[in-house]
C-alpha positions as CSV (number, residue, x, y, z in Angstrom):
1,M,0.0,0.0,0.0
2,R,1.5,3.3,-1.1
3,F,1.1,6.4,0.8
4,A,1.4,9.7,-0.8
5,P,2.5,12.8,1.0
6,D,0.6,15.8,1.4
7,R,1.0,18.3,-1.8
8,P,-1.4,21.2,-2.5
9,M,-3.7,21.3,-5.7
10,S,-2.1,23.6,-8.3
11,L,-5.6,25.5,-8.6
12,A,-7.7,27.2,-6.3
13,P,-10.7,25.3,-5.1
14,A,-13.7,26.5,-6.8
15,T,-16.4,24.0,-6.3
16,V,-17.7,21.4,-3.5
17,L,-15.9,18.7,-5.3
18,D,-12.6,20.6,-5.4
19,Y,-12.8,20.6,-1.5
20,R,-13.2,16.7,-1.5
21,E,-10.0,16.5,-3.5
22,L,-8.0,19.1,-1.4
23,A,-9.5,17.0,1.9
24,R,-8.5,13.6,0.3
25,R,-4.7,14.8,-0.1
26,R,-4.6,16.5,3.3
27,I,-6.3,13.8,5.9
28,P,-5.5,10.5,6.6
29,R,-7.5,7.6,4.0
30,Q,-9.2,6.1,7.2
31,L,-10.6,9.5,8.0
32,F,-11.4,10.6,4.5
33,D,-13.1,7.1,3.7
34,Y,-15.2,7.4,7.1
35,I,-16.8,10.8,5.8
36,D,-16.7,10.0,2.0
37,G,-18.2,6.3,2.4
38,G,-21.6,4.9,2.7
39,A,-23.1,1.5,3.5
40,Y,-22.7,-1.4,1.7
41,A,-22.3,-0.9,-1.9
42,E,-23.0,2.8,-1.8
43,R,-25.5,3.0,-4.2
44,T,-28.1,5.1,-2.5
45,M,-25.0,7.6,-1.5
46,R,-24.7,7.7,-5.7
47,A,-28.1,8.0,-6.2
48,N,-28.5,11.1,-3.7
49,V,-26.0,12.9,-6.5
50,E,-27.0,11.1,-9.5
51,D,-30.8,12.1,-9.1
52,L,-30.4,15.5,-8.2
53,E,-27.8,15.9,-11.4
54,R,-30.8,14.1,-13.6
55,L,-33.2,17.3,-12.5
56,L,-33.3,19.9,-15.3
57,L,-33.7,23.6,-14.2
58,R,-36.2,25.5,-16.1
59,Q,-34.5,28.3,-17.5
60,V,-36.8,31.6,-18.3
61,V,-35.7,35.0,-19.4
62,M,-36.7,38.3,-19.9
63,R,-38.2,38.9,-16.4
64,D,-37.2,41.7,-14.1
65,V,-34.8,39.7,-11.5
66,S,-32.6,42.9,-10.8
67,V,-33.3,42.3,-7.4
68,R,-32.6,39.3,-5.6
69,D,-32.9,37.7,-2.1
70,Q,-32.1,34.7,-0.8
71,G,-33.2,35.0,2.5
72,V,-35.5,32.5,4.0
73,E,-37.3,31.7,7.6
74,V,-36.8,28.4,9.1
75,L,-37.9,27.0,12.2
76,G,-38.2,30.8,13.5
77,R,-35.2,32.0,12.4
78,R,-34.1,33.8,9.2
79,L,-31.2,32.4,7.1
80,T,-29.4,34.4,4.3
81,M,-30.2,31.4,2.1
82,P,-31.9,28.0,3.0
83,V,-28.8,26.1,3.8
84,I,-27.7,24.7,7.2
85,L,-24.6,22.9,8.0
86,A,-25.5,18.9,9.0
87,P,-24.5,17.4,12.1
88,V,-21.4,15.7,11.2
89,G,-19.9,13.3,13.8
90,L,-15.9,13.0,14.4
91,C,-15.3,16.1,12.5
92,G,-13.1,17.6,14.7
93,M,-10.9,14.6,13.5
94,F,-10.4,16.6,10.1
95,A,-9.3,19.9,11.3
96,R,-8.5,21.3,14.7
97,R,-11.3,22.1,16.6
98,A,-13.3,21.9,13.3
99,E,-16.6,22.3,15.0
100,V,-16.0,25.4,16.1
101,Q,-14.1,26.7,12.9
102,A,-17.7,25.6,11.0
103,A,-19.8,27.2,13.5
104,R,-17.7,30.4,13.0
105,A,-18.0,30.1,9.5
106,A,-21.8,29.4,9.6
107,E,-22.2,32.5,11.7
108,A,-20.3,34.7,9.3
109,A,-22.7,33.3,6.3
110,G,-25.7,33.9,8.0
111,V,-26.6,30.4,8.2
112,A,-27.5,27.6,11.1
113,F,-24.6,25.0,12.3
114,T,-25.9,21.9,13.8
115,E,-23.9,20.3,17.0
116,S,-23.4,16.5,16.4
117,T,-23.7,14.4,19.7
118,V,-20.3,12.7,18.9
119,S,-18.6,16.2,18.0
120,I,-15.1,16.3,19.0
121,C,-16.0,20.0,20.3
122,S,-18.5,20.0,23.1
123,I,-21.8,21.9,23.1
124,E,-20.4,24.2,25.2
125,E,-17.2,25.2,23.3
126,V,-19.0,25.7,20.2
127,A,-21.4,28.1,21.9
128,Q,-18.7,29.7,23.4
129,A,-17.2,30.6,20.0
130,V,-20.4,31.9,18.4
131,S,-23.0,34.8,19.3
132,T,-25.6,32.9,17.3
133,P,-26.4,29.4,19.6
134,P,-26.0,26.2,17.3
135,W,-28.7,23.4,16.8
136,F,-28.0,20.4,18.8
137,Q,-28.4,16.7,17.3
138,L,-29.4,14.0,19.5
139,Y,-29.8,10.1,19.3
140,V,-32.8,8.7,21.1
141,M,-30.2,6.5,23.5
142,R,-30.9,3.9,25.8
143,D,-29.1,5.8,28.9
144,R,-32.2,8.3,28.7
145,G,-30.8,9.8,31.9
146,F,-27.6,10.9,30.0
147,A,-29.9,12.3,26.9
148,E,-32.2,14.3,29.1
149,E,-28.7,15.8,30.4
150,L,-27.7,16.4,27.1
151,M,-30.9,18.2,26.2
152,G,-30.3,20.4,29.3
153,R,-27.0,21.2,28.3
154,A,-28.1,22.2,24.6
155,S,-30.8,24.1,26.3
156,A,-28.5,26.1,28.5
157,V,-26.4,27.5,26.0
158,G,-29.5,28.4,24.2
159,S,-29.8,26.0,21.1
160,P,-33.1,26.7,19.7
161,V,-33.2,23.4,17.8
162,L,-33.2,20.1,18.7
163,V,-32.4,17.4,15.7
164,L,-33.7,13.9,16.9
165,T,-31.9,11.2,14.6
166,I,-34.1,8.3,14.0
167,D,-32.7,6.2,11.5
168,L,-30.3,4.6,14.0
169,A,-32.2,1.9,15.3
170,V,-29.3,-0.2,14.1
171,V,-26.1,0.7,12.3
172,G,-25.3,0.0,8.5
173,A,-22.2,-2.0,7.3
174,R,-19.9,0.5,5.9
175,H,-17.4,-1.6,4.2
176,R,-15.0,1.2,4.2
177,D,-14.5,1.3,7.4
178,T,-13.9,-2.4,7.5
179,R,-11.5,-2.6,4.9
180,N,-9.5,0.6,6.6
181,A,-9.4,-1.6,10.3
182,V,-11.6,1.2,11.6
183,V,-14.2,-1.4,12.6
184,G,-14.1,-5.1,13.0
185,D,-11.3,-7.6,14.1
186,V,-8.5,-5.0,13.9
187,R,-5.5,-7.5,13.8
188,P,-1.9,-5.7,15.1
189,W,-0.6,-5.4,11.3
190,A,-3.5,-3.6,10.4
191,Q,-2.8,-1.1,13.3
192,A,0.4,-1.0,12.0
193,I,-0.7,0.0,8.5
194,R,-3.0,2.7,10.2
195,G,-0.4,3.9,12.0
196,L,1.5,4.8,8.8
197,D,-1.4,6.1,7.3
198,L,-1.3,8.7,10.1
199,I,2.0,9.6,9.9
200,G,2.1,9.8,6.3
201,H,-0.1,13.3,6.6
202,P,2.5,15.4,8.4
203,L,0.1,18.5,8.1
204,W,-2.8,16.5,9.5
205,V,-0.5,15.2,12.5
206,R,0.8,18.9,13.0
207,D,-2.5,20.6,13.0
208,V,-4.9,18.0,14.5
209,A,-3.1,15.2,16.4
210,L,-0.6,17.2,18.2
211,G,-2.5,20.7,18.1
212,G,-4.8,21.9,20.2
213,K,-7.1,20.2,22.8
214,P,-6.9,16.2,23.3
215,L,-9.2,14.2,20.7
216,T,-12.2,13.1,22.8
217,F,-15.7,13.5,22.1
218,G,-16.5,16.6,24.2
219,N,-20.4,16.1,24.5
220,L,-19.8,12.5,26.1
221,E,-17.0,12.7,28.5
222,Q,-19.1,12.5,31.6
223,A,-20.8,9.6,30.0
224,V,-17.6,7.6,29.6
225,P,-14.6,8.9,32.5
226,G,-11.4,8.4,31.9
227,A,-11.5,8.2,28.0
228,R,-8.7,9.8,26.2
229,S,-9.4,9.3,22.6
230,P,-12.4,8.9,20.2
231,A,-11.8,4.7,20.1
232,D,-12.4,4.9,24.0
233,F,-15.8,6.1,23.5
234,R,-16.7,3.3,20.6
235,E,-18.1,0.8,22.7
236,W,-20.3,2.9,24.4
237,V,-21.7,4.7,21.4
238,D,-22.6,1.9,19.7
239,A,-24.3,0.3,22.6
240,Q,-26.6,3.3,22.7
241,F,-28.6,2.8,19.5
242,D,-32.0,1.9,20.8
243,P,-33.9,-0.1,18.2
244,S,-36.8,-0.3,20.7
245,V,-37.9,3.4,20.0
246,T,-41.2,4.4,18.7
247,W,-43.1,7.5,17.6
248,D,-44.3,7.4,21.5
249,D,-40.8,8.4,22.4
250,I,-41.2,11.7,20.7
251,A,-43.5,12.5,23.9
252,W,-40.4,11.5,26.3
253,V,-38.5,14.4,24.2
254,R,-41.2,16.8,24.4
255,E,-41.2,16.6,28.1
256,H,-37.3,17.4,28.2
257,W,-37.2,19.8,25.1
258,N,-38.8,23.1,25.1
259,G,-37.2,24.4,21.8
260,R,-38.1,23.5,18.3
261,L,-38.0,19.6,17.5
262,V,-37.1,18.1,14.2
263,V,-36.9,14.5,13.6
264,K,-34.3,13.1,10.6
265,G,-34.2,10.4,8.9
266,V,-37.8,10.5,7.1
267,L,-38.1,8.7,3.9
268,D,-41.8,7.8,3.9
269,P,-44.6,9.8,3.5
270,D,-46.5,7.7,6.1
271,D,-43.5,8.4,8.5
272,A,-43.9,11.7,8.0
273,R,-47.4,12.0,8.6
274,R,-46.9,10.2,11.9
275,A,-44.0,12.5,12.9
276,A,-46.7,15.6,12.5
277,D,-49.1,13.6,14.4
278,A,-46.6,13.0,17.0
279,G,-46.3,17.2,17.1
280,V,-42.9,17.8,15.9
281,D,-41.9,21.5,14.0
282,G,-40.1,19.7,11.1
283,V,-38.8,16.5,9.2
284,V,-35.4,16.1,7.7
285,V,-35.9,13.9,4.5
286,S,-32.6,11.9,5.0
287,N,-31.2,8.4,4.2
288,H,-28.2,9.6,6.3
289,G,-26.2,10.3,3.4
290,G,-26.4,6.5,2.0
291,R,-24.9,5.5,5.1
292,Q,-27.1,3.2,6.6
293,L,-29.8,1.1,4.8
294,D,-28.7,0.7,0.8
295,A,-30.8,0.3,-2.0
296,V,-33.4,3.1,-0.4
297,P,-34.5,6.0,-2.5
298,S,-32.8,9.2,-3.0
299,T,-33.8,12.1,-0.8
300,A,-34.8,14.1,-4.0
301,R,-36.7,11.0,-5.0
302,A,-38.5,10.4,-2.0
303,L,-38.9,14.7,-0.8
304,P,-41.9,15.2,-3.0
305,A,-44.4,13.1,-1.5
306,I,-43.7,13.6,1.6
307,A,-43.8,17.4,1.1
308,Q,-47.0,16.7,-0.6
309,A,-48.0,14.4,2.6
310,V,-47.5,16.8,5.4
311,G,-48.1,20.3,3.5
312,D,-48.0,22.9,6.1
313,R,-48.2,20.7,9.2
314,V,-44.4,20.7,9.7
315,E,-41.5,22.5,8.1
316,V,-39.7,19.9,5.6
317,L,-35.9,20.1,5.3
318,V,-33.6,17.8,3.4
319,D,-30.3,16.8,3.2
320,G,-28.2,13.9,0.7
321,G,-26.4,14.8,-2.4
322,V,-25.9,18.4,-2.4
323,R,-22.5,19.6,-4.4
324,S,-23.8,23.0,-5.8
325,G,-26.0,26.0,-4.9
326,L,-28.3,24.6,-8.2
327,D,-28.8,21.5,-6.1
328,V,-29.9,23.8,-3.6
329,V,-32.6,25.2,-5.8
330,K,-33.6,22.0,-7.1
331,L,-34.6,20.5,-3.6
332,V,-36.4,23.7,-2.7
333,A,-38.2,23.4,-5.6
334,L,-39.1,19.6,-5.0
335,G,-40.7,21.0,-1.5
336,A,-38.2,21.7,0.9
337,R,-37.6,24.6,3.2
338,A,-34.2,24.3,3.6
339,V,-31.2,22.1,2.8
340,L,-29.0,20.4,5.3
341,I,-25.5,19.7,3.9
342,G,-22.8,17.5,5.6
343,R,-20.1,16.4,3.4
344,A,-19.6,19.7,1.9
345,W,-18.5,21.3,4.9
346,A,-16.8,18.2,6.0
347,W,-14.7,18.3,2.9
348,A,-14.1,22.1,3.4
349,V,-13.1,22.2,6.7
350,A,-10.6,19.2,6.2
351,A,-8.9,21.1,3.4
352,R,-8.8,24.5,4.6
353,S,-10.4,24.9,8.3
354,E,-13.0,27.8,8.7
355,A,-11.7,30.1,5.8
356,G,-12.7,26.7,3.4
357,V,-16.1,26.3,5.0
358,L,-16.8,30.1,4.6
359,H,-15.6,30.2,0.8
360,M,-17.6,27.0,0.3
361,L,-20.8,28.8,1.6
362,E,-20.0,31.6,-0.6
363,G,-19.6,29.4,-3.5
364,L,-22.9,28.0,-2.9
365,R,-24.4,31.5,-2.8
366,A,-23.3,32.5,-6.1
367,D,-24.5,29.4,-7.8
368,I,-28.3,29.7,-5.9
369,D,-27.9,33.8,-7.1
370,V,-27.4,32.7,-10.9
371,A,-30.4,29.8,-10.3
372,L,-32.8,32.4,-9.2
373,A,-32.1,34.7,-11.8
374,L,-32.4,32.5,-14.6
375,T,-35.3,30.6,-13.7
376,G,-37.1,34.0,-13.3
377,N,-37.3,34.0,-9.6
378,T,-36.1,37.1,-7.2
379,S,-36.6,35.2,-4.1
380,F,-37.5,31.5,-2.7
381,A,-40.9,32.5,-2.0
382,T,-41.9,31.7,-5.8
383,V,-39.6,28.5,-6.2
384,D,-41.6,25.7,-6.4
385,H,-42.1,22.7,-8.9
386,A,-42.3,25.2,-11.8
387,A,-38.4,25.9,-11.4
388,L,-38.0,22.1,-12.9
389,Y,-39.3,20.6,-16.0
390,A,-42.4,18.6,-15.7
391,D,-40.9,15.4,-15.5
392,A,-38.5,16.3,-12.8
393,G,-38.6,14.3,-9.6
């Protein structure tokens, strides 16, 4: 196995995929594959991208689009564009204190940032770094008492939205992680190769492994006292996923959370209706970035039926496969209020830290501006299925 040294790209990054390439070169393969990969044969992960690519925007001309506004209101907050940074676990291993850097970039861009339960930086560390409190993502844990503590901590720092991930009753098989000896039967020789992978990326070692605070899950330190690395937390985290969860558990969450509540992981219209019946404020149409059950529909394919099923009862958000601002406009046209991006910001922060995330977001904003103007829209208030060709979605 050959480990190439870090080397810069010859051209400045212009797109999300440019940041993906920069991240691939900069961070160890085991980390890159963790964020870049999906479950099983990765068909659903690819479909998220491919189905968005197949959608065609309907270009119309000779409209007065001289004044354009991308702003939208999402769950009580005005965003400068319909984009939210999705929760990404372990992201603080891609760049030094990555969650803090991404939250700062999101605030500068006027969009929301979502802290993951399994972030390297704690919710308190992230909240102290910005003036706009982050959203907080939570799993339905077996240890309900600790989950209640986490909700209390998020509430204490002013988090306005709780994003409850509901598609992790069990964990899908992610074969890249097995091949990289991140999970499964890790033999001594595999550990040695992983070590070579790490030291073969000196910029990452200097910036992340040796720089800043220890790499521990900041939100989980109270649950696993004495842990010194993310690996020390793995057994506890894996044991916390609860396959007994039902819609009745939403009432338990409501007892301990007074802010807006969103459930993430909905792909079926009936589940979306059940979520609305349970009293949530929003749903995220999501297949976990293709990282859970393979051979399920892309989010672009699932979104229109879900948006139609719930109407105005809840706010409909979506994630999966977004690689440009044009994708954002397409998903809003299919019925989403806003779009969560995960891999895009993870690649950007791995490649160029806070500046990379902000530059990537400004690139999305520029794409959106062009797409609005050339589909004849001056704001997202008028973007609907008419912005796509009739057979789209």
